[in-house]
C-alpha positions in Angstrom: 0.0 0.0 0.0 1.2 3.5 -0.7 0.6 6.3 1.7 -0.2 10.0 1.3 1.2 12.5 3.7 -1.0 15.3 5.1 0.9 17.9 3.1 0.0 16.2 -0.2 -3.5 15.4 0.9 -4.2 19.0 2.0 -2.8 20.3 -1.2 -5.2 18.2 -3.3 -8.2 19.3 -1.2 -7.2 23.0 -1.3 -5.9 23.1 -4.9 -2.2 23.8 -3.9 0.7 22.7 -6.1 3.0 19.9 -4.8 5.1 17.3 -6.6 3.1 14.3 -7.9 3.1 11.2 -5.7 2.7 7.5 -6.5 -0.9 6.1 -6.6 -3.1 5.9 -4.7 -3.3 9.7 -4.5 -5.3 11.6 -2.0 -7.9 12.2 -4.7 -8.2 8.5 -5.1 -8.8 8.0 -1.4 -11.2 10.8 -0.6 -12.9 11.2 -4.0 -15.6 8.6 -3.3 -16.6 10.5 -0.1 -19.4 13.0 0.1 -18.3 16.6 0.3 -19.4 16.8 4.0 -16.9 14.0 4.8 -14.1 15.3 2.6 -13.9 18.5 4.5 -13.2 16.6 7.7 -9.7 15.7 6.3 -8.5 19.2 5.8 -5.5 19.8 8.1 -5.4 16.4 9.7 -2.0 15.0 10.6 -2.2 11.2 10.0 -1.3 9.1 7.0 -4.1 8.1 4.6 -4.1 4.6 3.2 -6.4 2.4 1.3 -8.6 0.2 3.5 -7.2 -3.3 4.3 -10.7 -4.5 4.5 -12.1 -3.5 1.1 -12.9 -7.2 0.3 -14.0 -8.4 3.7 -16.8 -10.9 3.9 -19.5 -10.9 6.6 -18.4 -12.6 9.8 -20.3 -15.5 11.3 -22.5 -14.7 14.4 -22.5 -14.5 17.3 -19.5 -12.3 17.4 -16.7 -12.5 20.0 -15.9 -8.8 20.5 -12.6 -8.0 22.3 -11.6 -4.5 23.4 -8.0 -3.5 24.2 -7.8 -0.4 26.4 -4.6 1.4 27.2 -6.0 3.3 30.2 -9.1 3.2 32.4 -8.0 5.9 34.9 -10.6 8.6 34.1 -14.4 8.7 33.8 -14.3 9.3 30.1 -12.5 6.0 29.4 -14.6 4.1 31.9 -17.8 5.5 30.2 -16.5 4.6 26.7 -15.9 1.0 27.8 -19.3 0.7 29.6 -21.2 2.0 26.5 -19.3 -0.2 24.1 -20.1 -3.2 26.3 -23.8 -2.2 26.3 -23.9 -2.0 22.6 -22.0 -5.2 21.9 -24.0 -7.3 24.3 -27.3 -5.8 23.0 -26.3 -7.1 19.6 -26.1 -10.6 21.0 -22.3 -10.8 20.9 -19.9 -11.5 23.8 -17.6 -8.8 25.1 -14.2 -9.0 26.7 -11.9 -6.2 27.7 -8.3 -5.8 28.7 -6.5 -2.7 30.2 -2.8 -2.1 29.9 -2.6 1.0 32.1 -0.2 3.0 29.8 2.1 -0.1 29.3 2.5 -0.6 25.6 4.3 -3.9 26.0 1.4 -5.1 28.2 -1.1 -4.0 25.6 0.7 -5.9 22.9 0.7 -9.0 25.1 -3.0 -8.6 25.8 -3.8 -8.3 22.1 -1.8 -11.4 21.3 -4.0 -13.2 23.9 -7.1 -11.9 22.1 -5.8 -13.3 18.9 -5.1 -16.7 20.5 -8.7 -16.7 21.8 -10.1 -16.3 18.3 -11.8 -13.0 18.7 -14.0 -12.0 15.8 -12.9 -8.4 16.1 -10.5 -6.4 18.2 -11.2 -2.8 19.0 -8.9 -0.5 20.8 -8.0 2.9 22.3 -4.2 2.4 21.7 -1.4 3.7 23.8 1.0 4.2 20.9 0.8 5.4 17.4 3.5 3.0 16.1 4.1 0.5 18.8 1.3 -1.9 18.0 1.9 -2.3 14.3 3.3 -5.8 14.5 0.5 -7.2 16.7 -2.1 -5.5 14.5 -0.6 -7.3 11.5 -0.7 -10.5 13.5 -4.5 -10.0 14.0 -5.0 -9.1 10.4 -3.1 -12.3 9.3 -5.6 -14.3 11.4 -8.5 -12.6 9.7 -9.4 -10.5 12.8 -10.3 -6.9 11.9 -8.6 -4.3 14.2 -10.5 -1.0 14.7 -9.2 1.9 16.8 -10.9 5.0 18.2 -9.5 8.3 19.7 -6.1 8.2 18.0 -5.0 6.4 14.8 -2.1 4.0 14.4 0.4 3.8 11.5 -0.4 0.1 10.7 -1.9 -0.3 7.3 -4.0 -3.2 8.7 -6.2 -1.1 11.0 -9.3 0.9 10.5 -9.1 4.1 12.5 -12.2 5.9 13.8 -11.2 9.4 14.7 -11.9 13.1 14.9 -9.6 15.5 13.2 -7.5 16.0 16.3 -4.9 18.2 14.6 -7.6 20.5 13.2 -9.4 20.5 16.6 -6.3 21.6 18.4 -5.8 24.3 15.8 -9.3 25.6 15.9 -9.4 25.8 19.7 -6.2 27.9 19.8 -7.8 30.0 17.0 -10.9 30.4 19.2 -8.7 31.8 22.0 -7.3 34.3 19.6 -10.7 35.3 18.4 -12.3 35.6 21.8 -9.2 37.5 23.2 -8.8 39.9 20.3 -5.6 38.2 19.1 -3.6 38.8 22.3 -3.5 36.4 25.4 -1.2 34.6 27.7 -2.1 30.9 27.4 -1.6 27.9 29.7 -1.5 24.7 27.7 -2.9 21.7 29.6 -2.0 18.7 27.4 -3.3 15.1 27.6 -1.3 11.9 28.0 2.3 12.4 26.8 2.8 10.4 23.6 -0.9 9.5 23.2 -1.7 9.5 19.4 -4.6 11.9 19.8 -2.7 14.3 22.1 0.3 14.4 19.7 -2.0 15.5 16.9 -3.9 18.1 19.0 -0.7 19.7 20.1 0.6 19.8 16.6 -2.5 21.7 15.5 -2.3 24.1 18.4 1.4 24.9 17.6 0.5 25.5 14.0 -2.1 28.1 15.1 0.4 29.7 17.5 2.6 30.2 14.5 -0.1 32.3 12.9 -1.1 34.2 16.1 2.0 36.2 17.3 -0.2 37.8 20.0 -0.7 34.5 21.8 2.1 33.6 24.3 2.3 30.2 25.9 3.5 30.8 29.4 3.4 27.2 30.6 2.8 23.7 29.2 1.8 20.9 31.5 0.4 17.3 31.1 -2.9 16.7 32.8 -3.3 13.2 31.5 -7.0 13.9 30.9 -7.5 13.1 34.6 -9.1 15.4 37.0 -6.8 15.2 40.0 -3.7 15.3 37.9 -5.0 18.3 35.9 -5.9 20.2 39.0 -2.5 19.6 40.6 -0.4 20.6 37.5 -2.6 23.7 37.0 -2.2 24.8 40.6 1.6 24.3 40.2 1.6 26.4 37.1 -0.3 29.2 38.8 2.1 29.0 41.8 5.2 29.3 39.5 3.8 31.9 37.1 2.5 35.0 38.9 1.7 36.8 35.7 -1.7 37.1 34.0 -3.1 33.9 32.3 -6.0 34.8 30.0 -6.8 31.4 28.6 -6.3 27.7 29.0 -5.9 25.5 26.0 -7.1 22.1 26.9 -8.5 19.1 25.0 -9.8 17.0 27.8 -13.0 16.8 30.0 -11.4 18.6 32.9 -12.5 22.2 32.3 -14.3 22.3 35.7 -11.2 21.5 37.7 -9.2 24.0 35.7 -11.8 26.7 36.6 -11.7 25.5 40.3 -7.9 25.8 40.4 -8.0 29.4 39.2 -10.7 30.2 41.7 -8.8 28.6 44.5 -5.7 30.5 43.6 -7.6 33.7 43.6 -7.0 34.2 39.9 -9.5 35.7 37.4 -11.5 33.1 35.5 -9.8 32.3 32.2 -11.3 31.3 28.9 -11.1 27.5 28.8 -11.2 25.2 25.7 -11.9 21.5 25.6 -14.8 19.1 25.7 -17.7 20.2 28.0 -18.9 17.7 30.6 -21.7 17.4 33.1 -19.7 18.5 36.1 -18.5 21.6 34.1 -22.1 22.5 33.3 -23.0 22.0 37.0 -20.1 24.2 38.0 -21.3 26.9 35.6 -24.8 26.6 37.0 -23.6 27.3 40.5 -20.8 29.7 39.5 -21.7 31.5 36.3 -19.1 34.2 36.9 -16.2 31.7 37.4 -16.6 29.6 34.2 -16.0 30.7 30.6 -15.9 28.0 27.9 -15.5 27.6 24.2 -15.1 24.2 22.5 -16.9 21.0 21.6 -18.4 17.8 22.8 -16.1 14.8 22.4 -18.3 12.7 24.6 -17.6 9.1 25.7 -20.9 7.5 24.7 -20.6 9.1 21.3 -17.0 7.8 21.0 -18.1 4.3 21.9 -21.0 4.5 19.4 -18.7 5.4 16.6 -16.4 2.6 17.5 -19.2 0.0 17.7 -20.9 1.2 14.5 -17.8 1.1 12.4 -16.7 -2.3 13.8 -20.2 -3.8 13.3 -20.3 -2.5 9.7 -16.9 -4.0 9.0 -18.1 -7.4 10.4 -21.2 -7.1 8.3 -19.0 -6.9 5.2 -19.7 -3.3 4.3 -16.1 -2.6 3.1 -14.7 0.7 4.4 -13.2 2.9 1.7 -10.0 4.0 3.5 -8.1 3.4 6.7 -9.0 6.6 8.5 -12.7 7.5 9.0 -13.1 11.0 10.3 -16.1 11.9 12.4 -17.5 15.5 12.9 -17.2 16.9 16.4 -20.3 18.5 17.8 -19.7 22.1 18.6 -20.8 23.5 22.0 -21.0 27.1 23.1 -22.1 28.5 26.4 -25.4 29.3 24.8 -26.0 25.5 24.6 -25.5 25.0 28.4 -29.1 25.7 29.4 -30.3 23.1 26.9 -27.7 20.5 28.0 -28.2 21.0 31.7 -29.8 18.2 33.7 -30.5 18.1 37.5 -27.9 15.4 38.0 -25.2 17.7 36.7 -23.5 19.1 39.8 -19.9 20.2 40.2 -18.9 16.8 41.5 -20.7 14.8 38.9 -17.4 13.8 37.1 -18.9 10.7 35.5 -21.9 12.5 33.9 -21.6 13.5 30.3 -24.1 15.3 28.1 -26.1 13.2 25.6 -27.3 15.1 22.6 -31.0 14.6 21.8 -30.2 13.7 18.2 -27.5 11.4 16.8 -24.5 13.7 15.9 -23.6 11.3 13.1 -26.7 9.9 11.5 -26.6 6.6 9.7 -26.9 8.4 6.3 -23.6 10.3 7.1 -21.8 7.1 8.1 -22.9 5.4 4.9 -20.5 7.6 2.9 -17.5 5.7 4.3 -18.5 2.3 3.0 -18.7 0.7 -0.5 -21.9 -1.2 0.2 -23.5 0.6 3.1 -26.4 -0.7 5.1 -27.8 0.3 8.5 -25.5 -0.6 11.5 -26.6 -4.0 12.8 -28.5 -3.8 16.1 -28.0 -0.1 16.6 -30.7 2.3 17.8 -29.7 5.8 19.0 -33.0 6.2 20.8 -31.9 3.5 23.3 -28.7 5.4 24.4 -28.9 6.0 28.1 -29.6 9.6 29.1 -27.1 11.7 31.0 -28.9 11.1 34.3 
């Protein structure tokens, strides 16, 4: 298989001039997609490849669905796993999960164990962009599809379900510039160091910084997308930087604890980016003058639904068109908070996440990624549990 770097892919989508590359070109890979999907690839930072499953046959049922997690230390990941389990078991399949807790070697061993057990499919939130390539090939060679979510891998034998993390990181830094009139001191609260999604988000943010000379990054810390870690590193940053911090660039679900840290330190409330959560909405409800947000909703149930729906369609033989399936990110502004608020959303409701009333990615949108699309087997958005 031949790859297409983002530079060439972006040039083709935007009409720029770069040297010709060997087939398949970016046009070959994205041309079959509807326009609303093509635009999701602009500015993304991963390699595009043809799908390794463009000739897959439907798998026999009942399925044995195996899920390889790299971390279960925050409510987001726990909720992803719980929703995926619900969806899989509702389909009549069996579900088994492993957790490597940031240990890439352990995740490799756990995936090998799944292969030995004869799993029908292996899904994963991976702990490394490149470190799992050999074991993913081992699964592929055994006829086991490998589908990732929340951060793509370099293996040509995987299907990656992702949001455009690089573009998201870029747009959030641009949002800060827009909201702050092009001038701000920024604290960057990054995710898990080395995580595929985090790497892309940071790359996008740094690209935006290169275009916004009035934005100054005063500190960079890793919050690991975990509330207690995030609050600790933000408090440390505030203690070591006495100057003004106007905004916090973050991509996690920890905006509430960031706002709390600033309040506890006696600092003015900054503009915070990220993914809004139930506890953040609850904090805003109780402290409207201490919380200021701009961002999106990268929610765990939605993440699990995307993973299940793509995996189920692959098993049904629907033949994905390419290796990286980009999903739109629901945008959320503070004007949406009154509509999203539920009574269970309090400042300590860290495991509560908003559930949009309508499917953010209707089946008709997902159809565009498959050669012979059909409705996702055993999937009904109306049965998704509510936030409370």
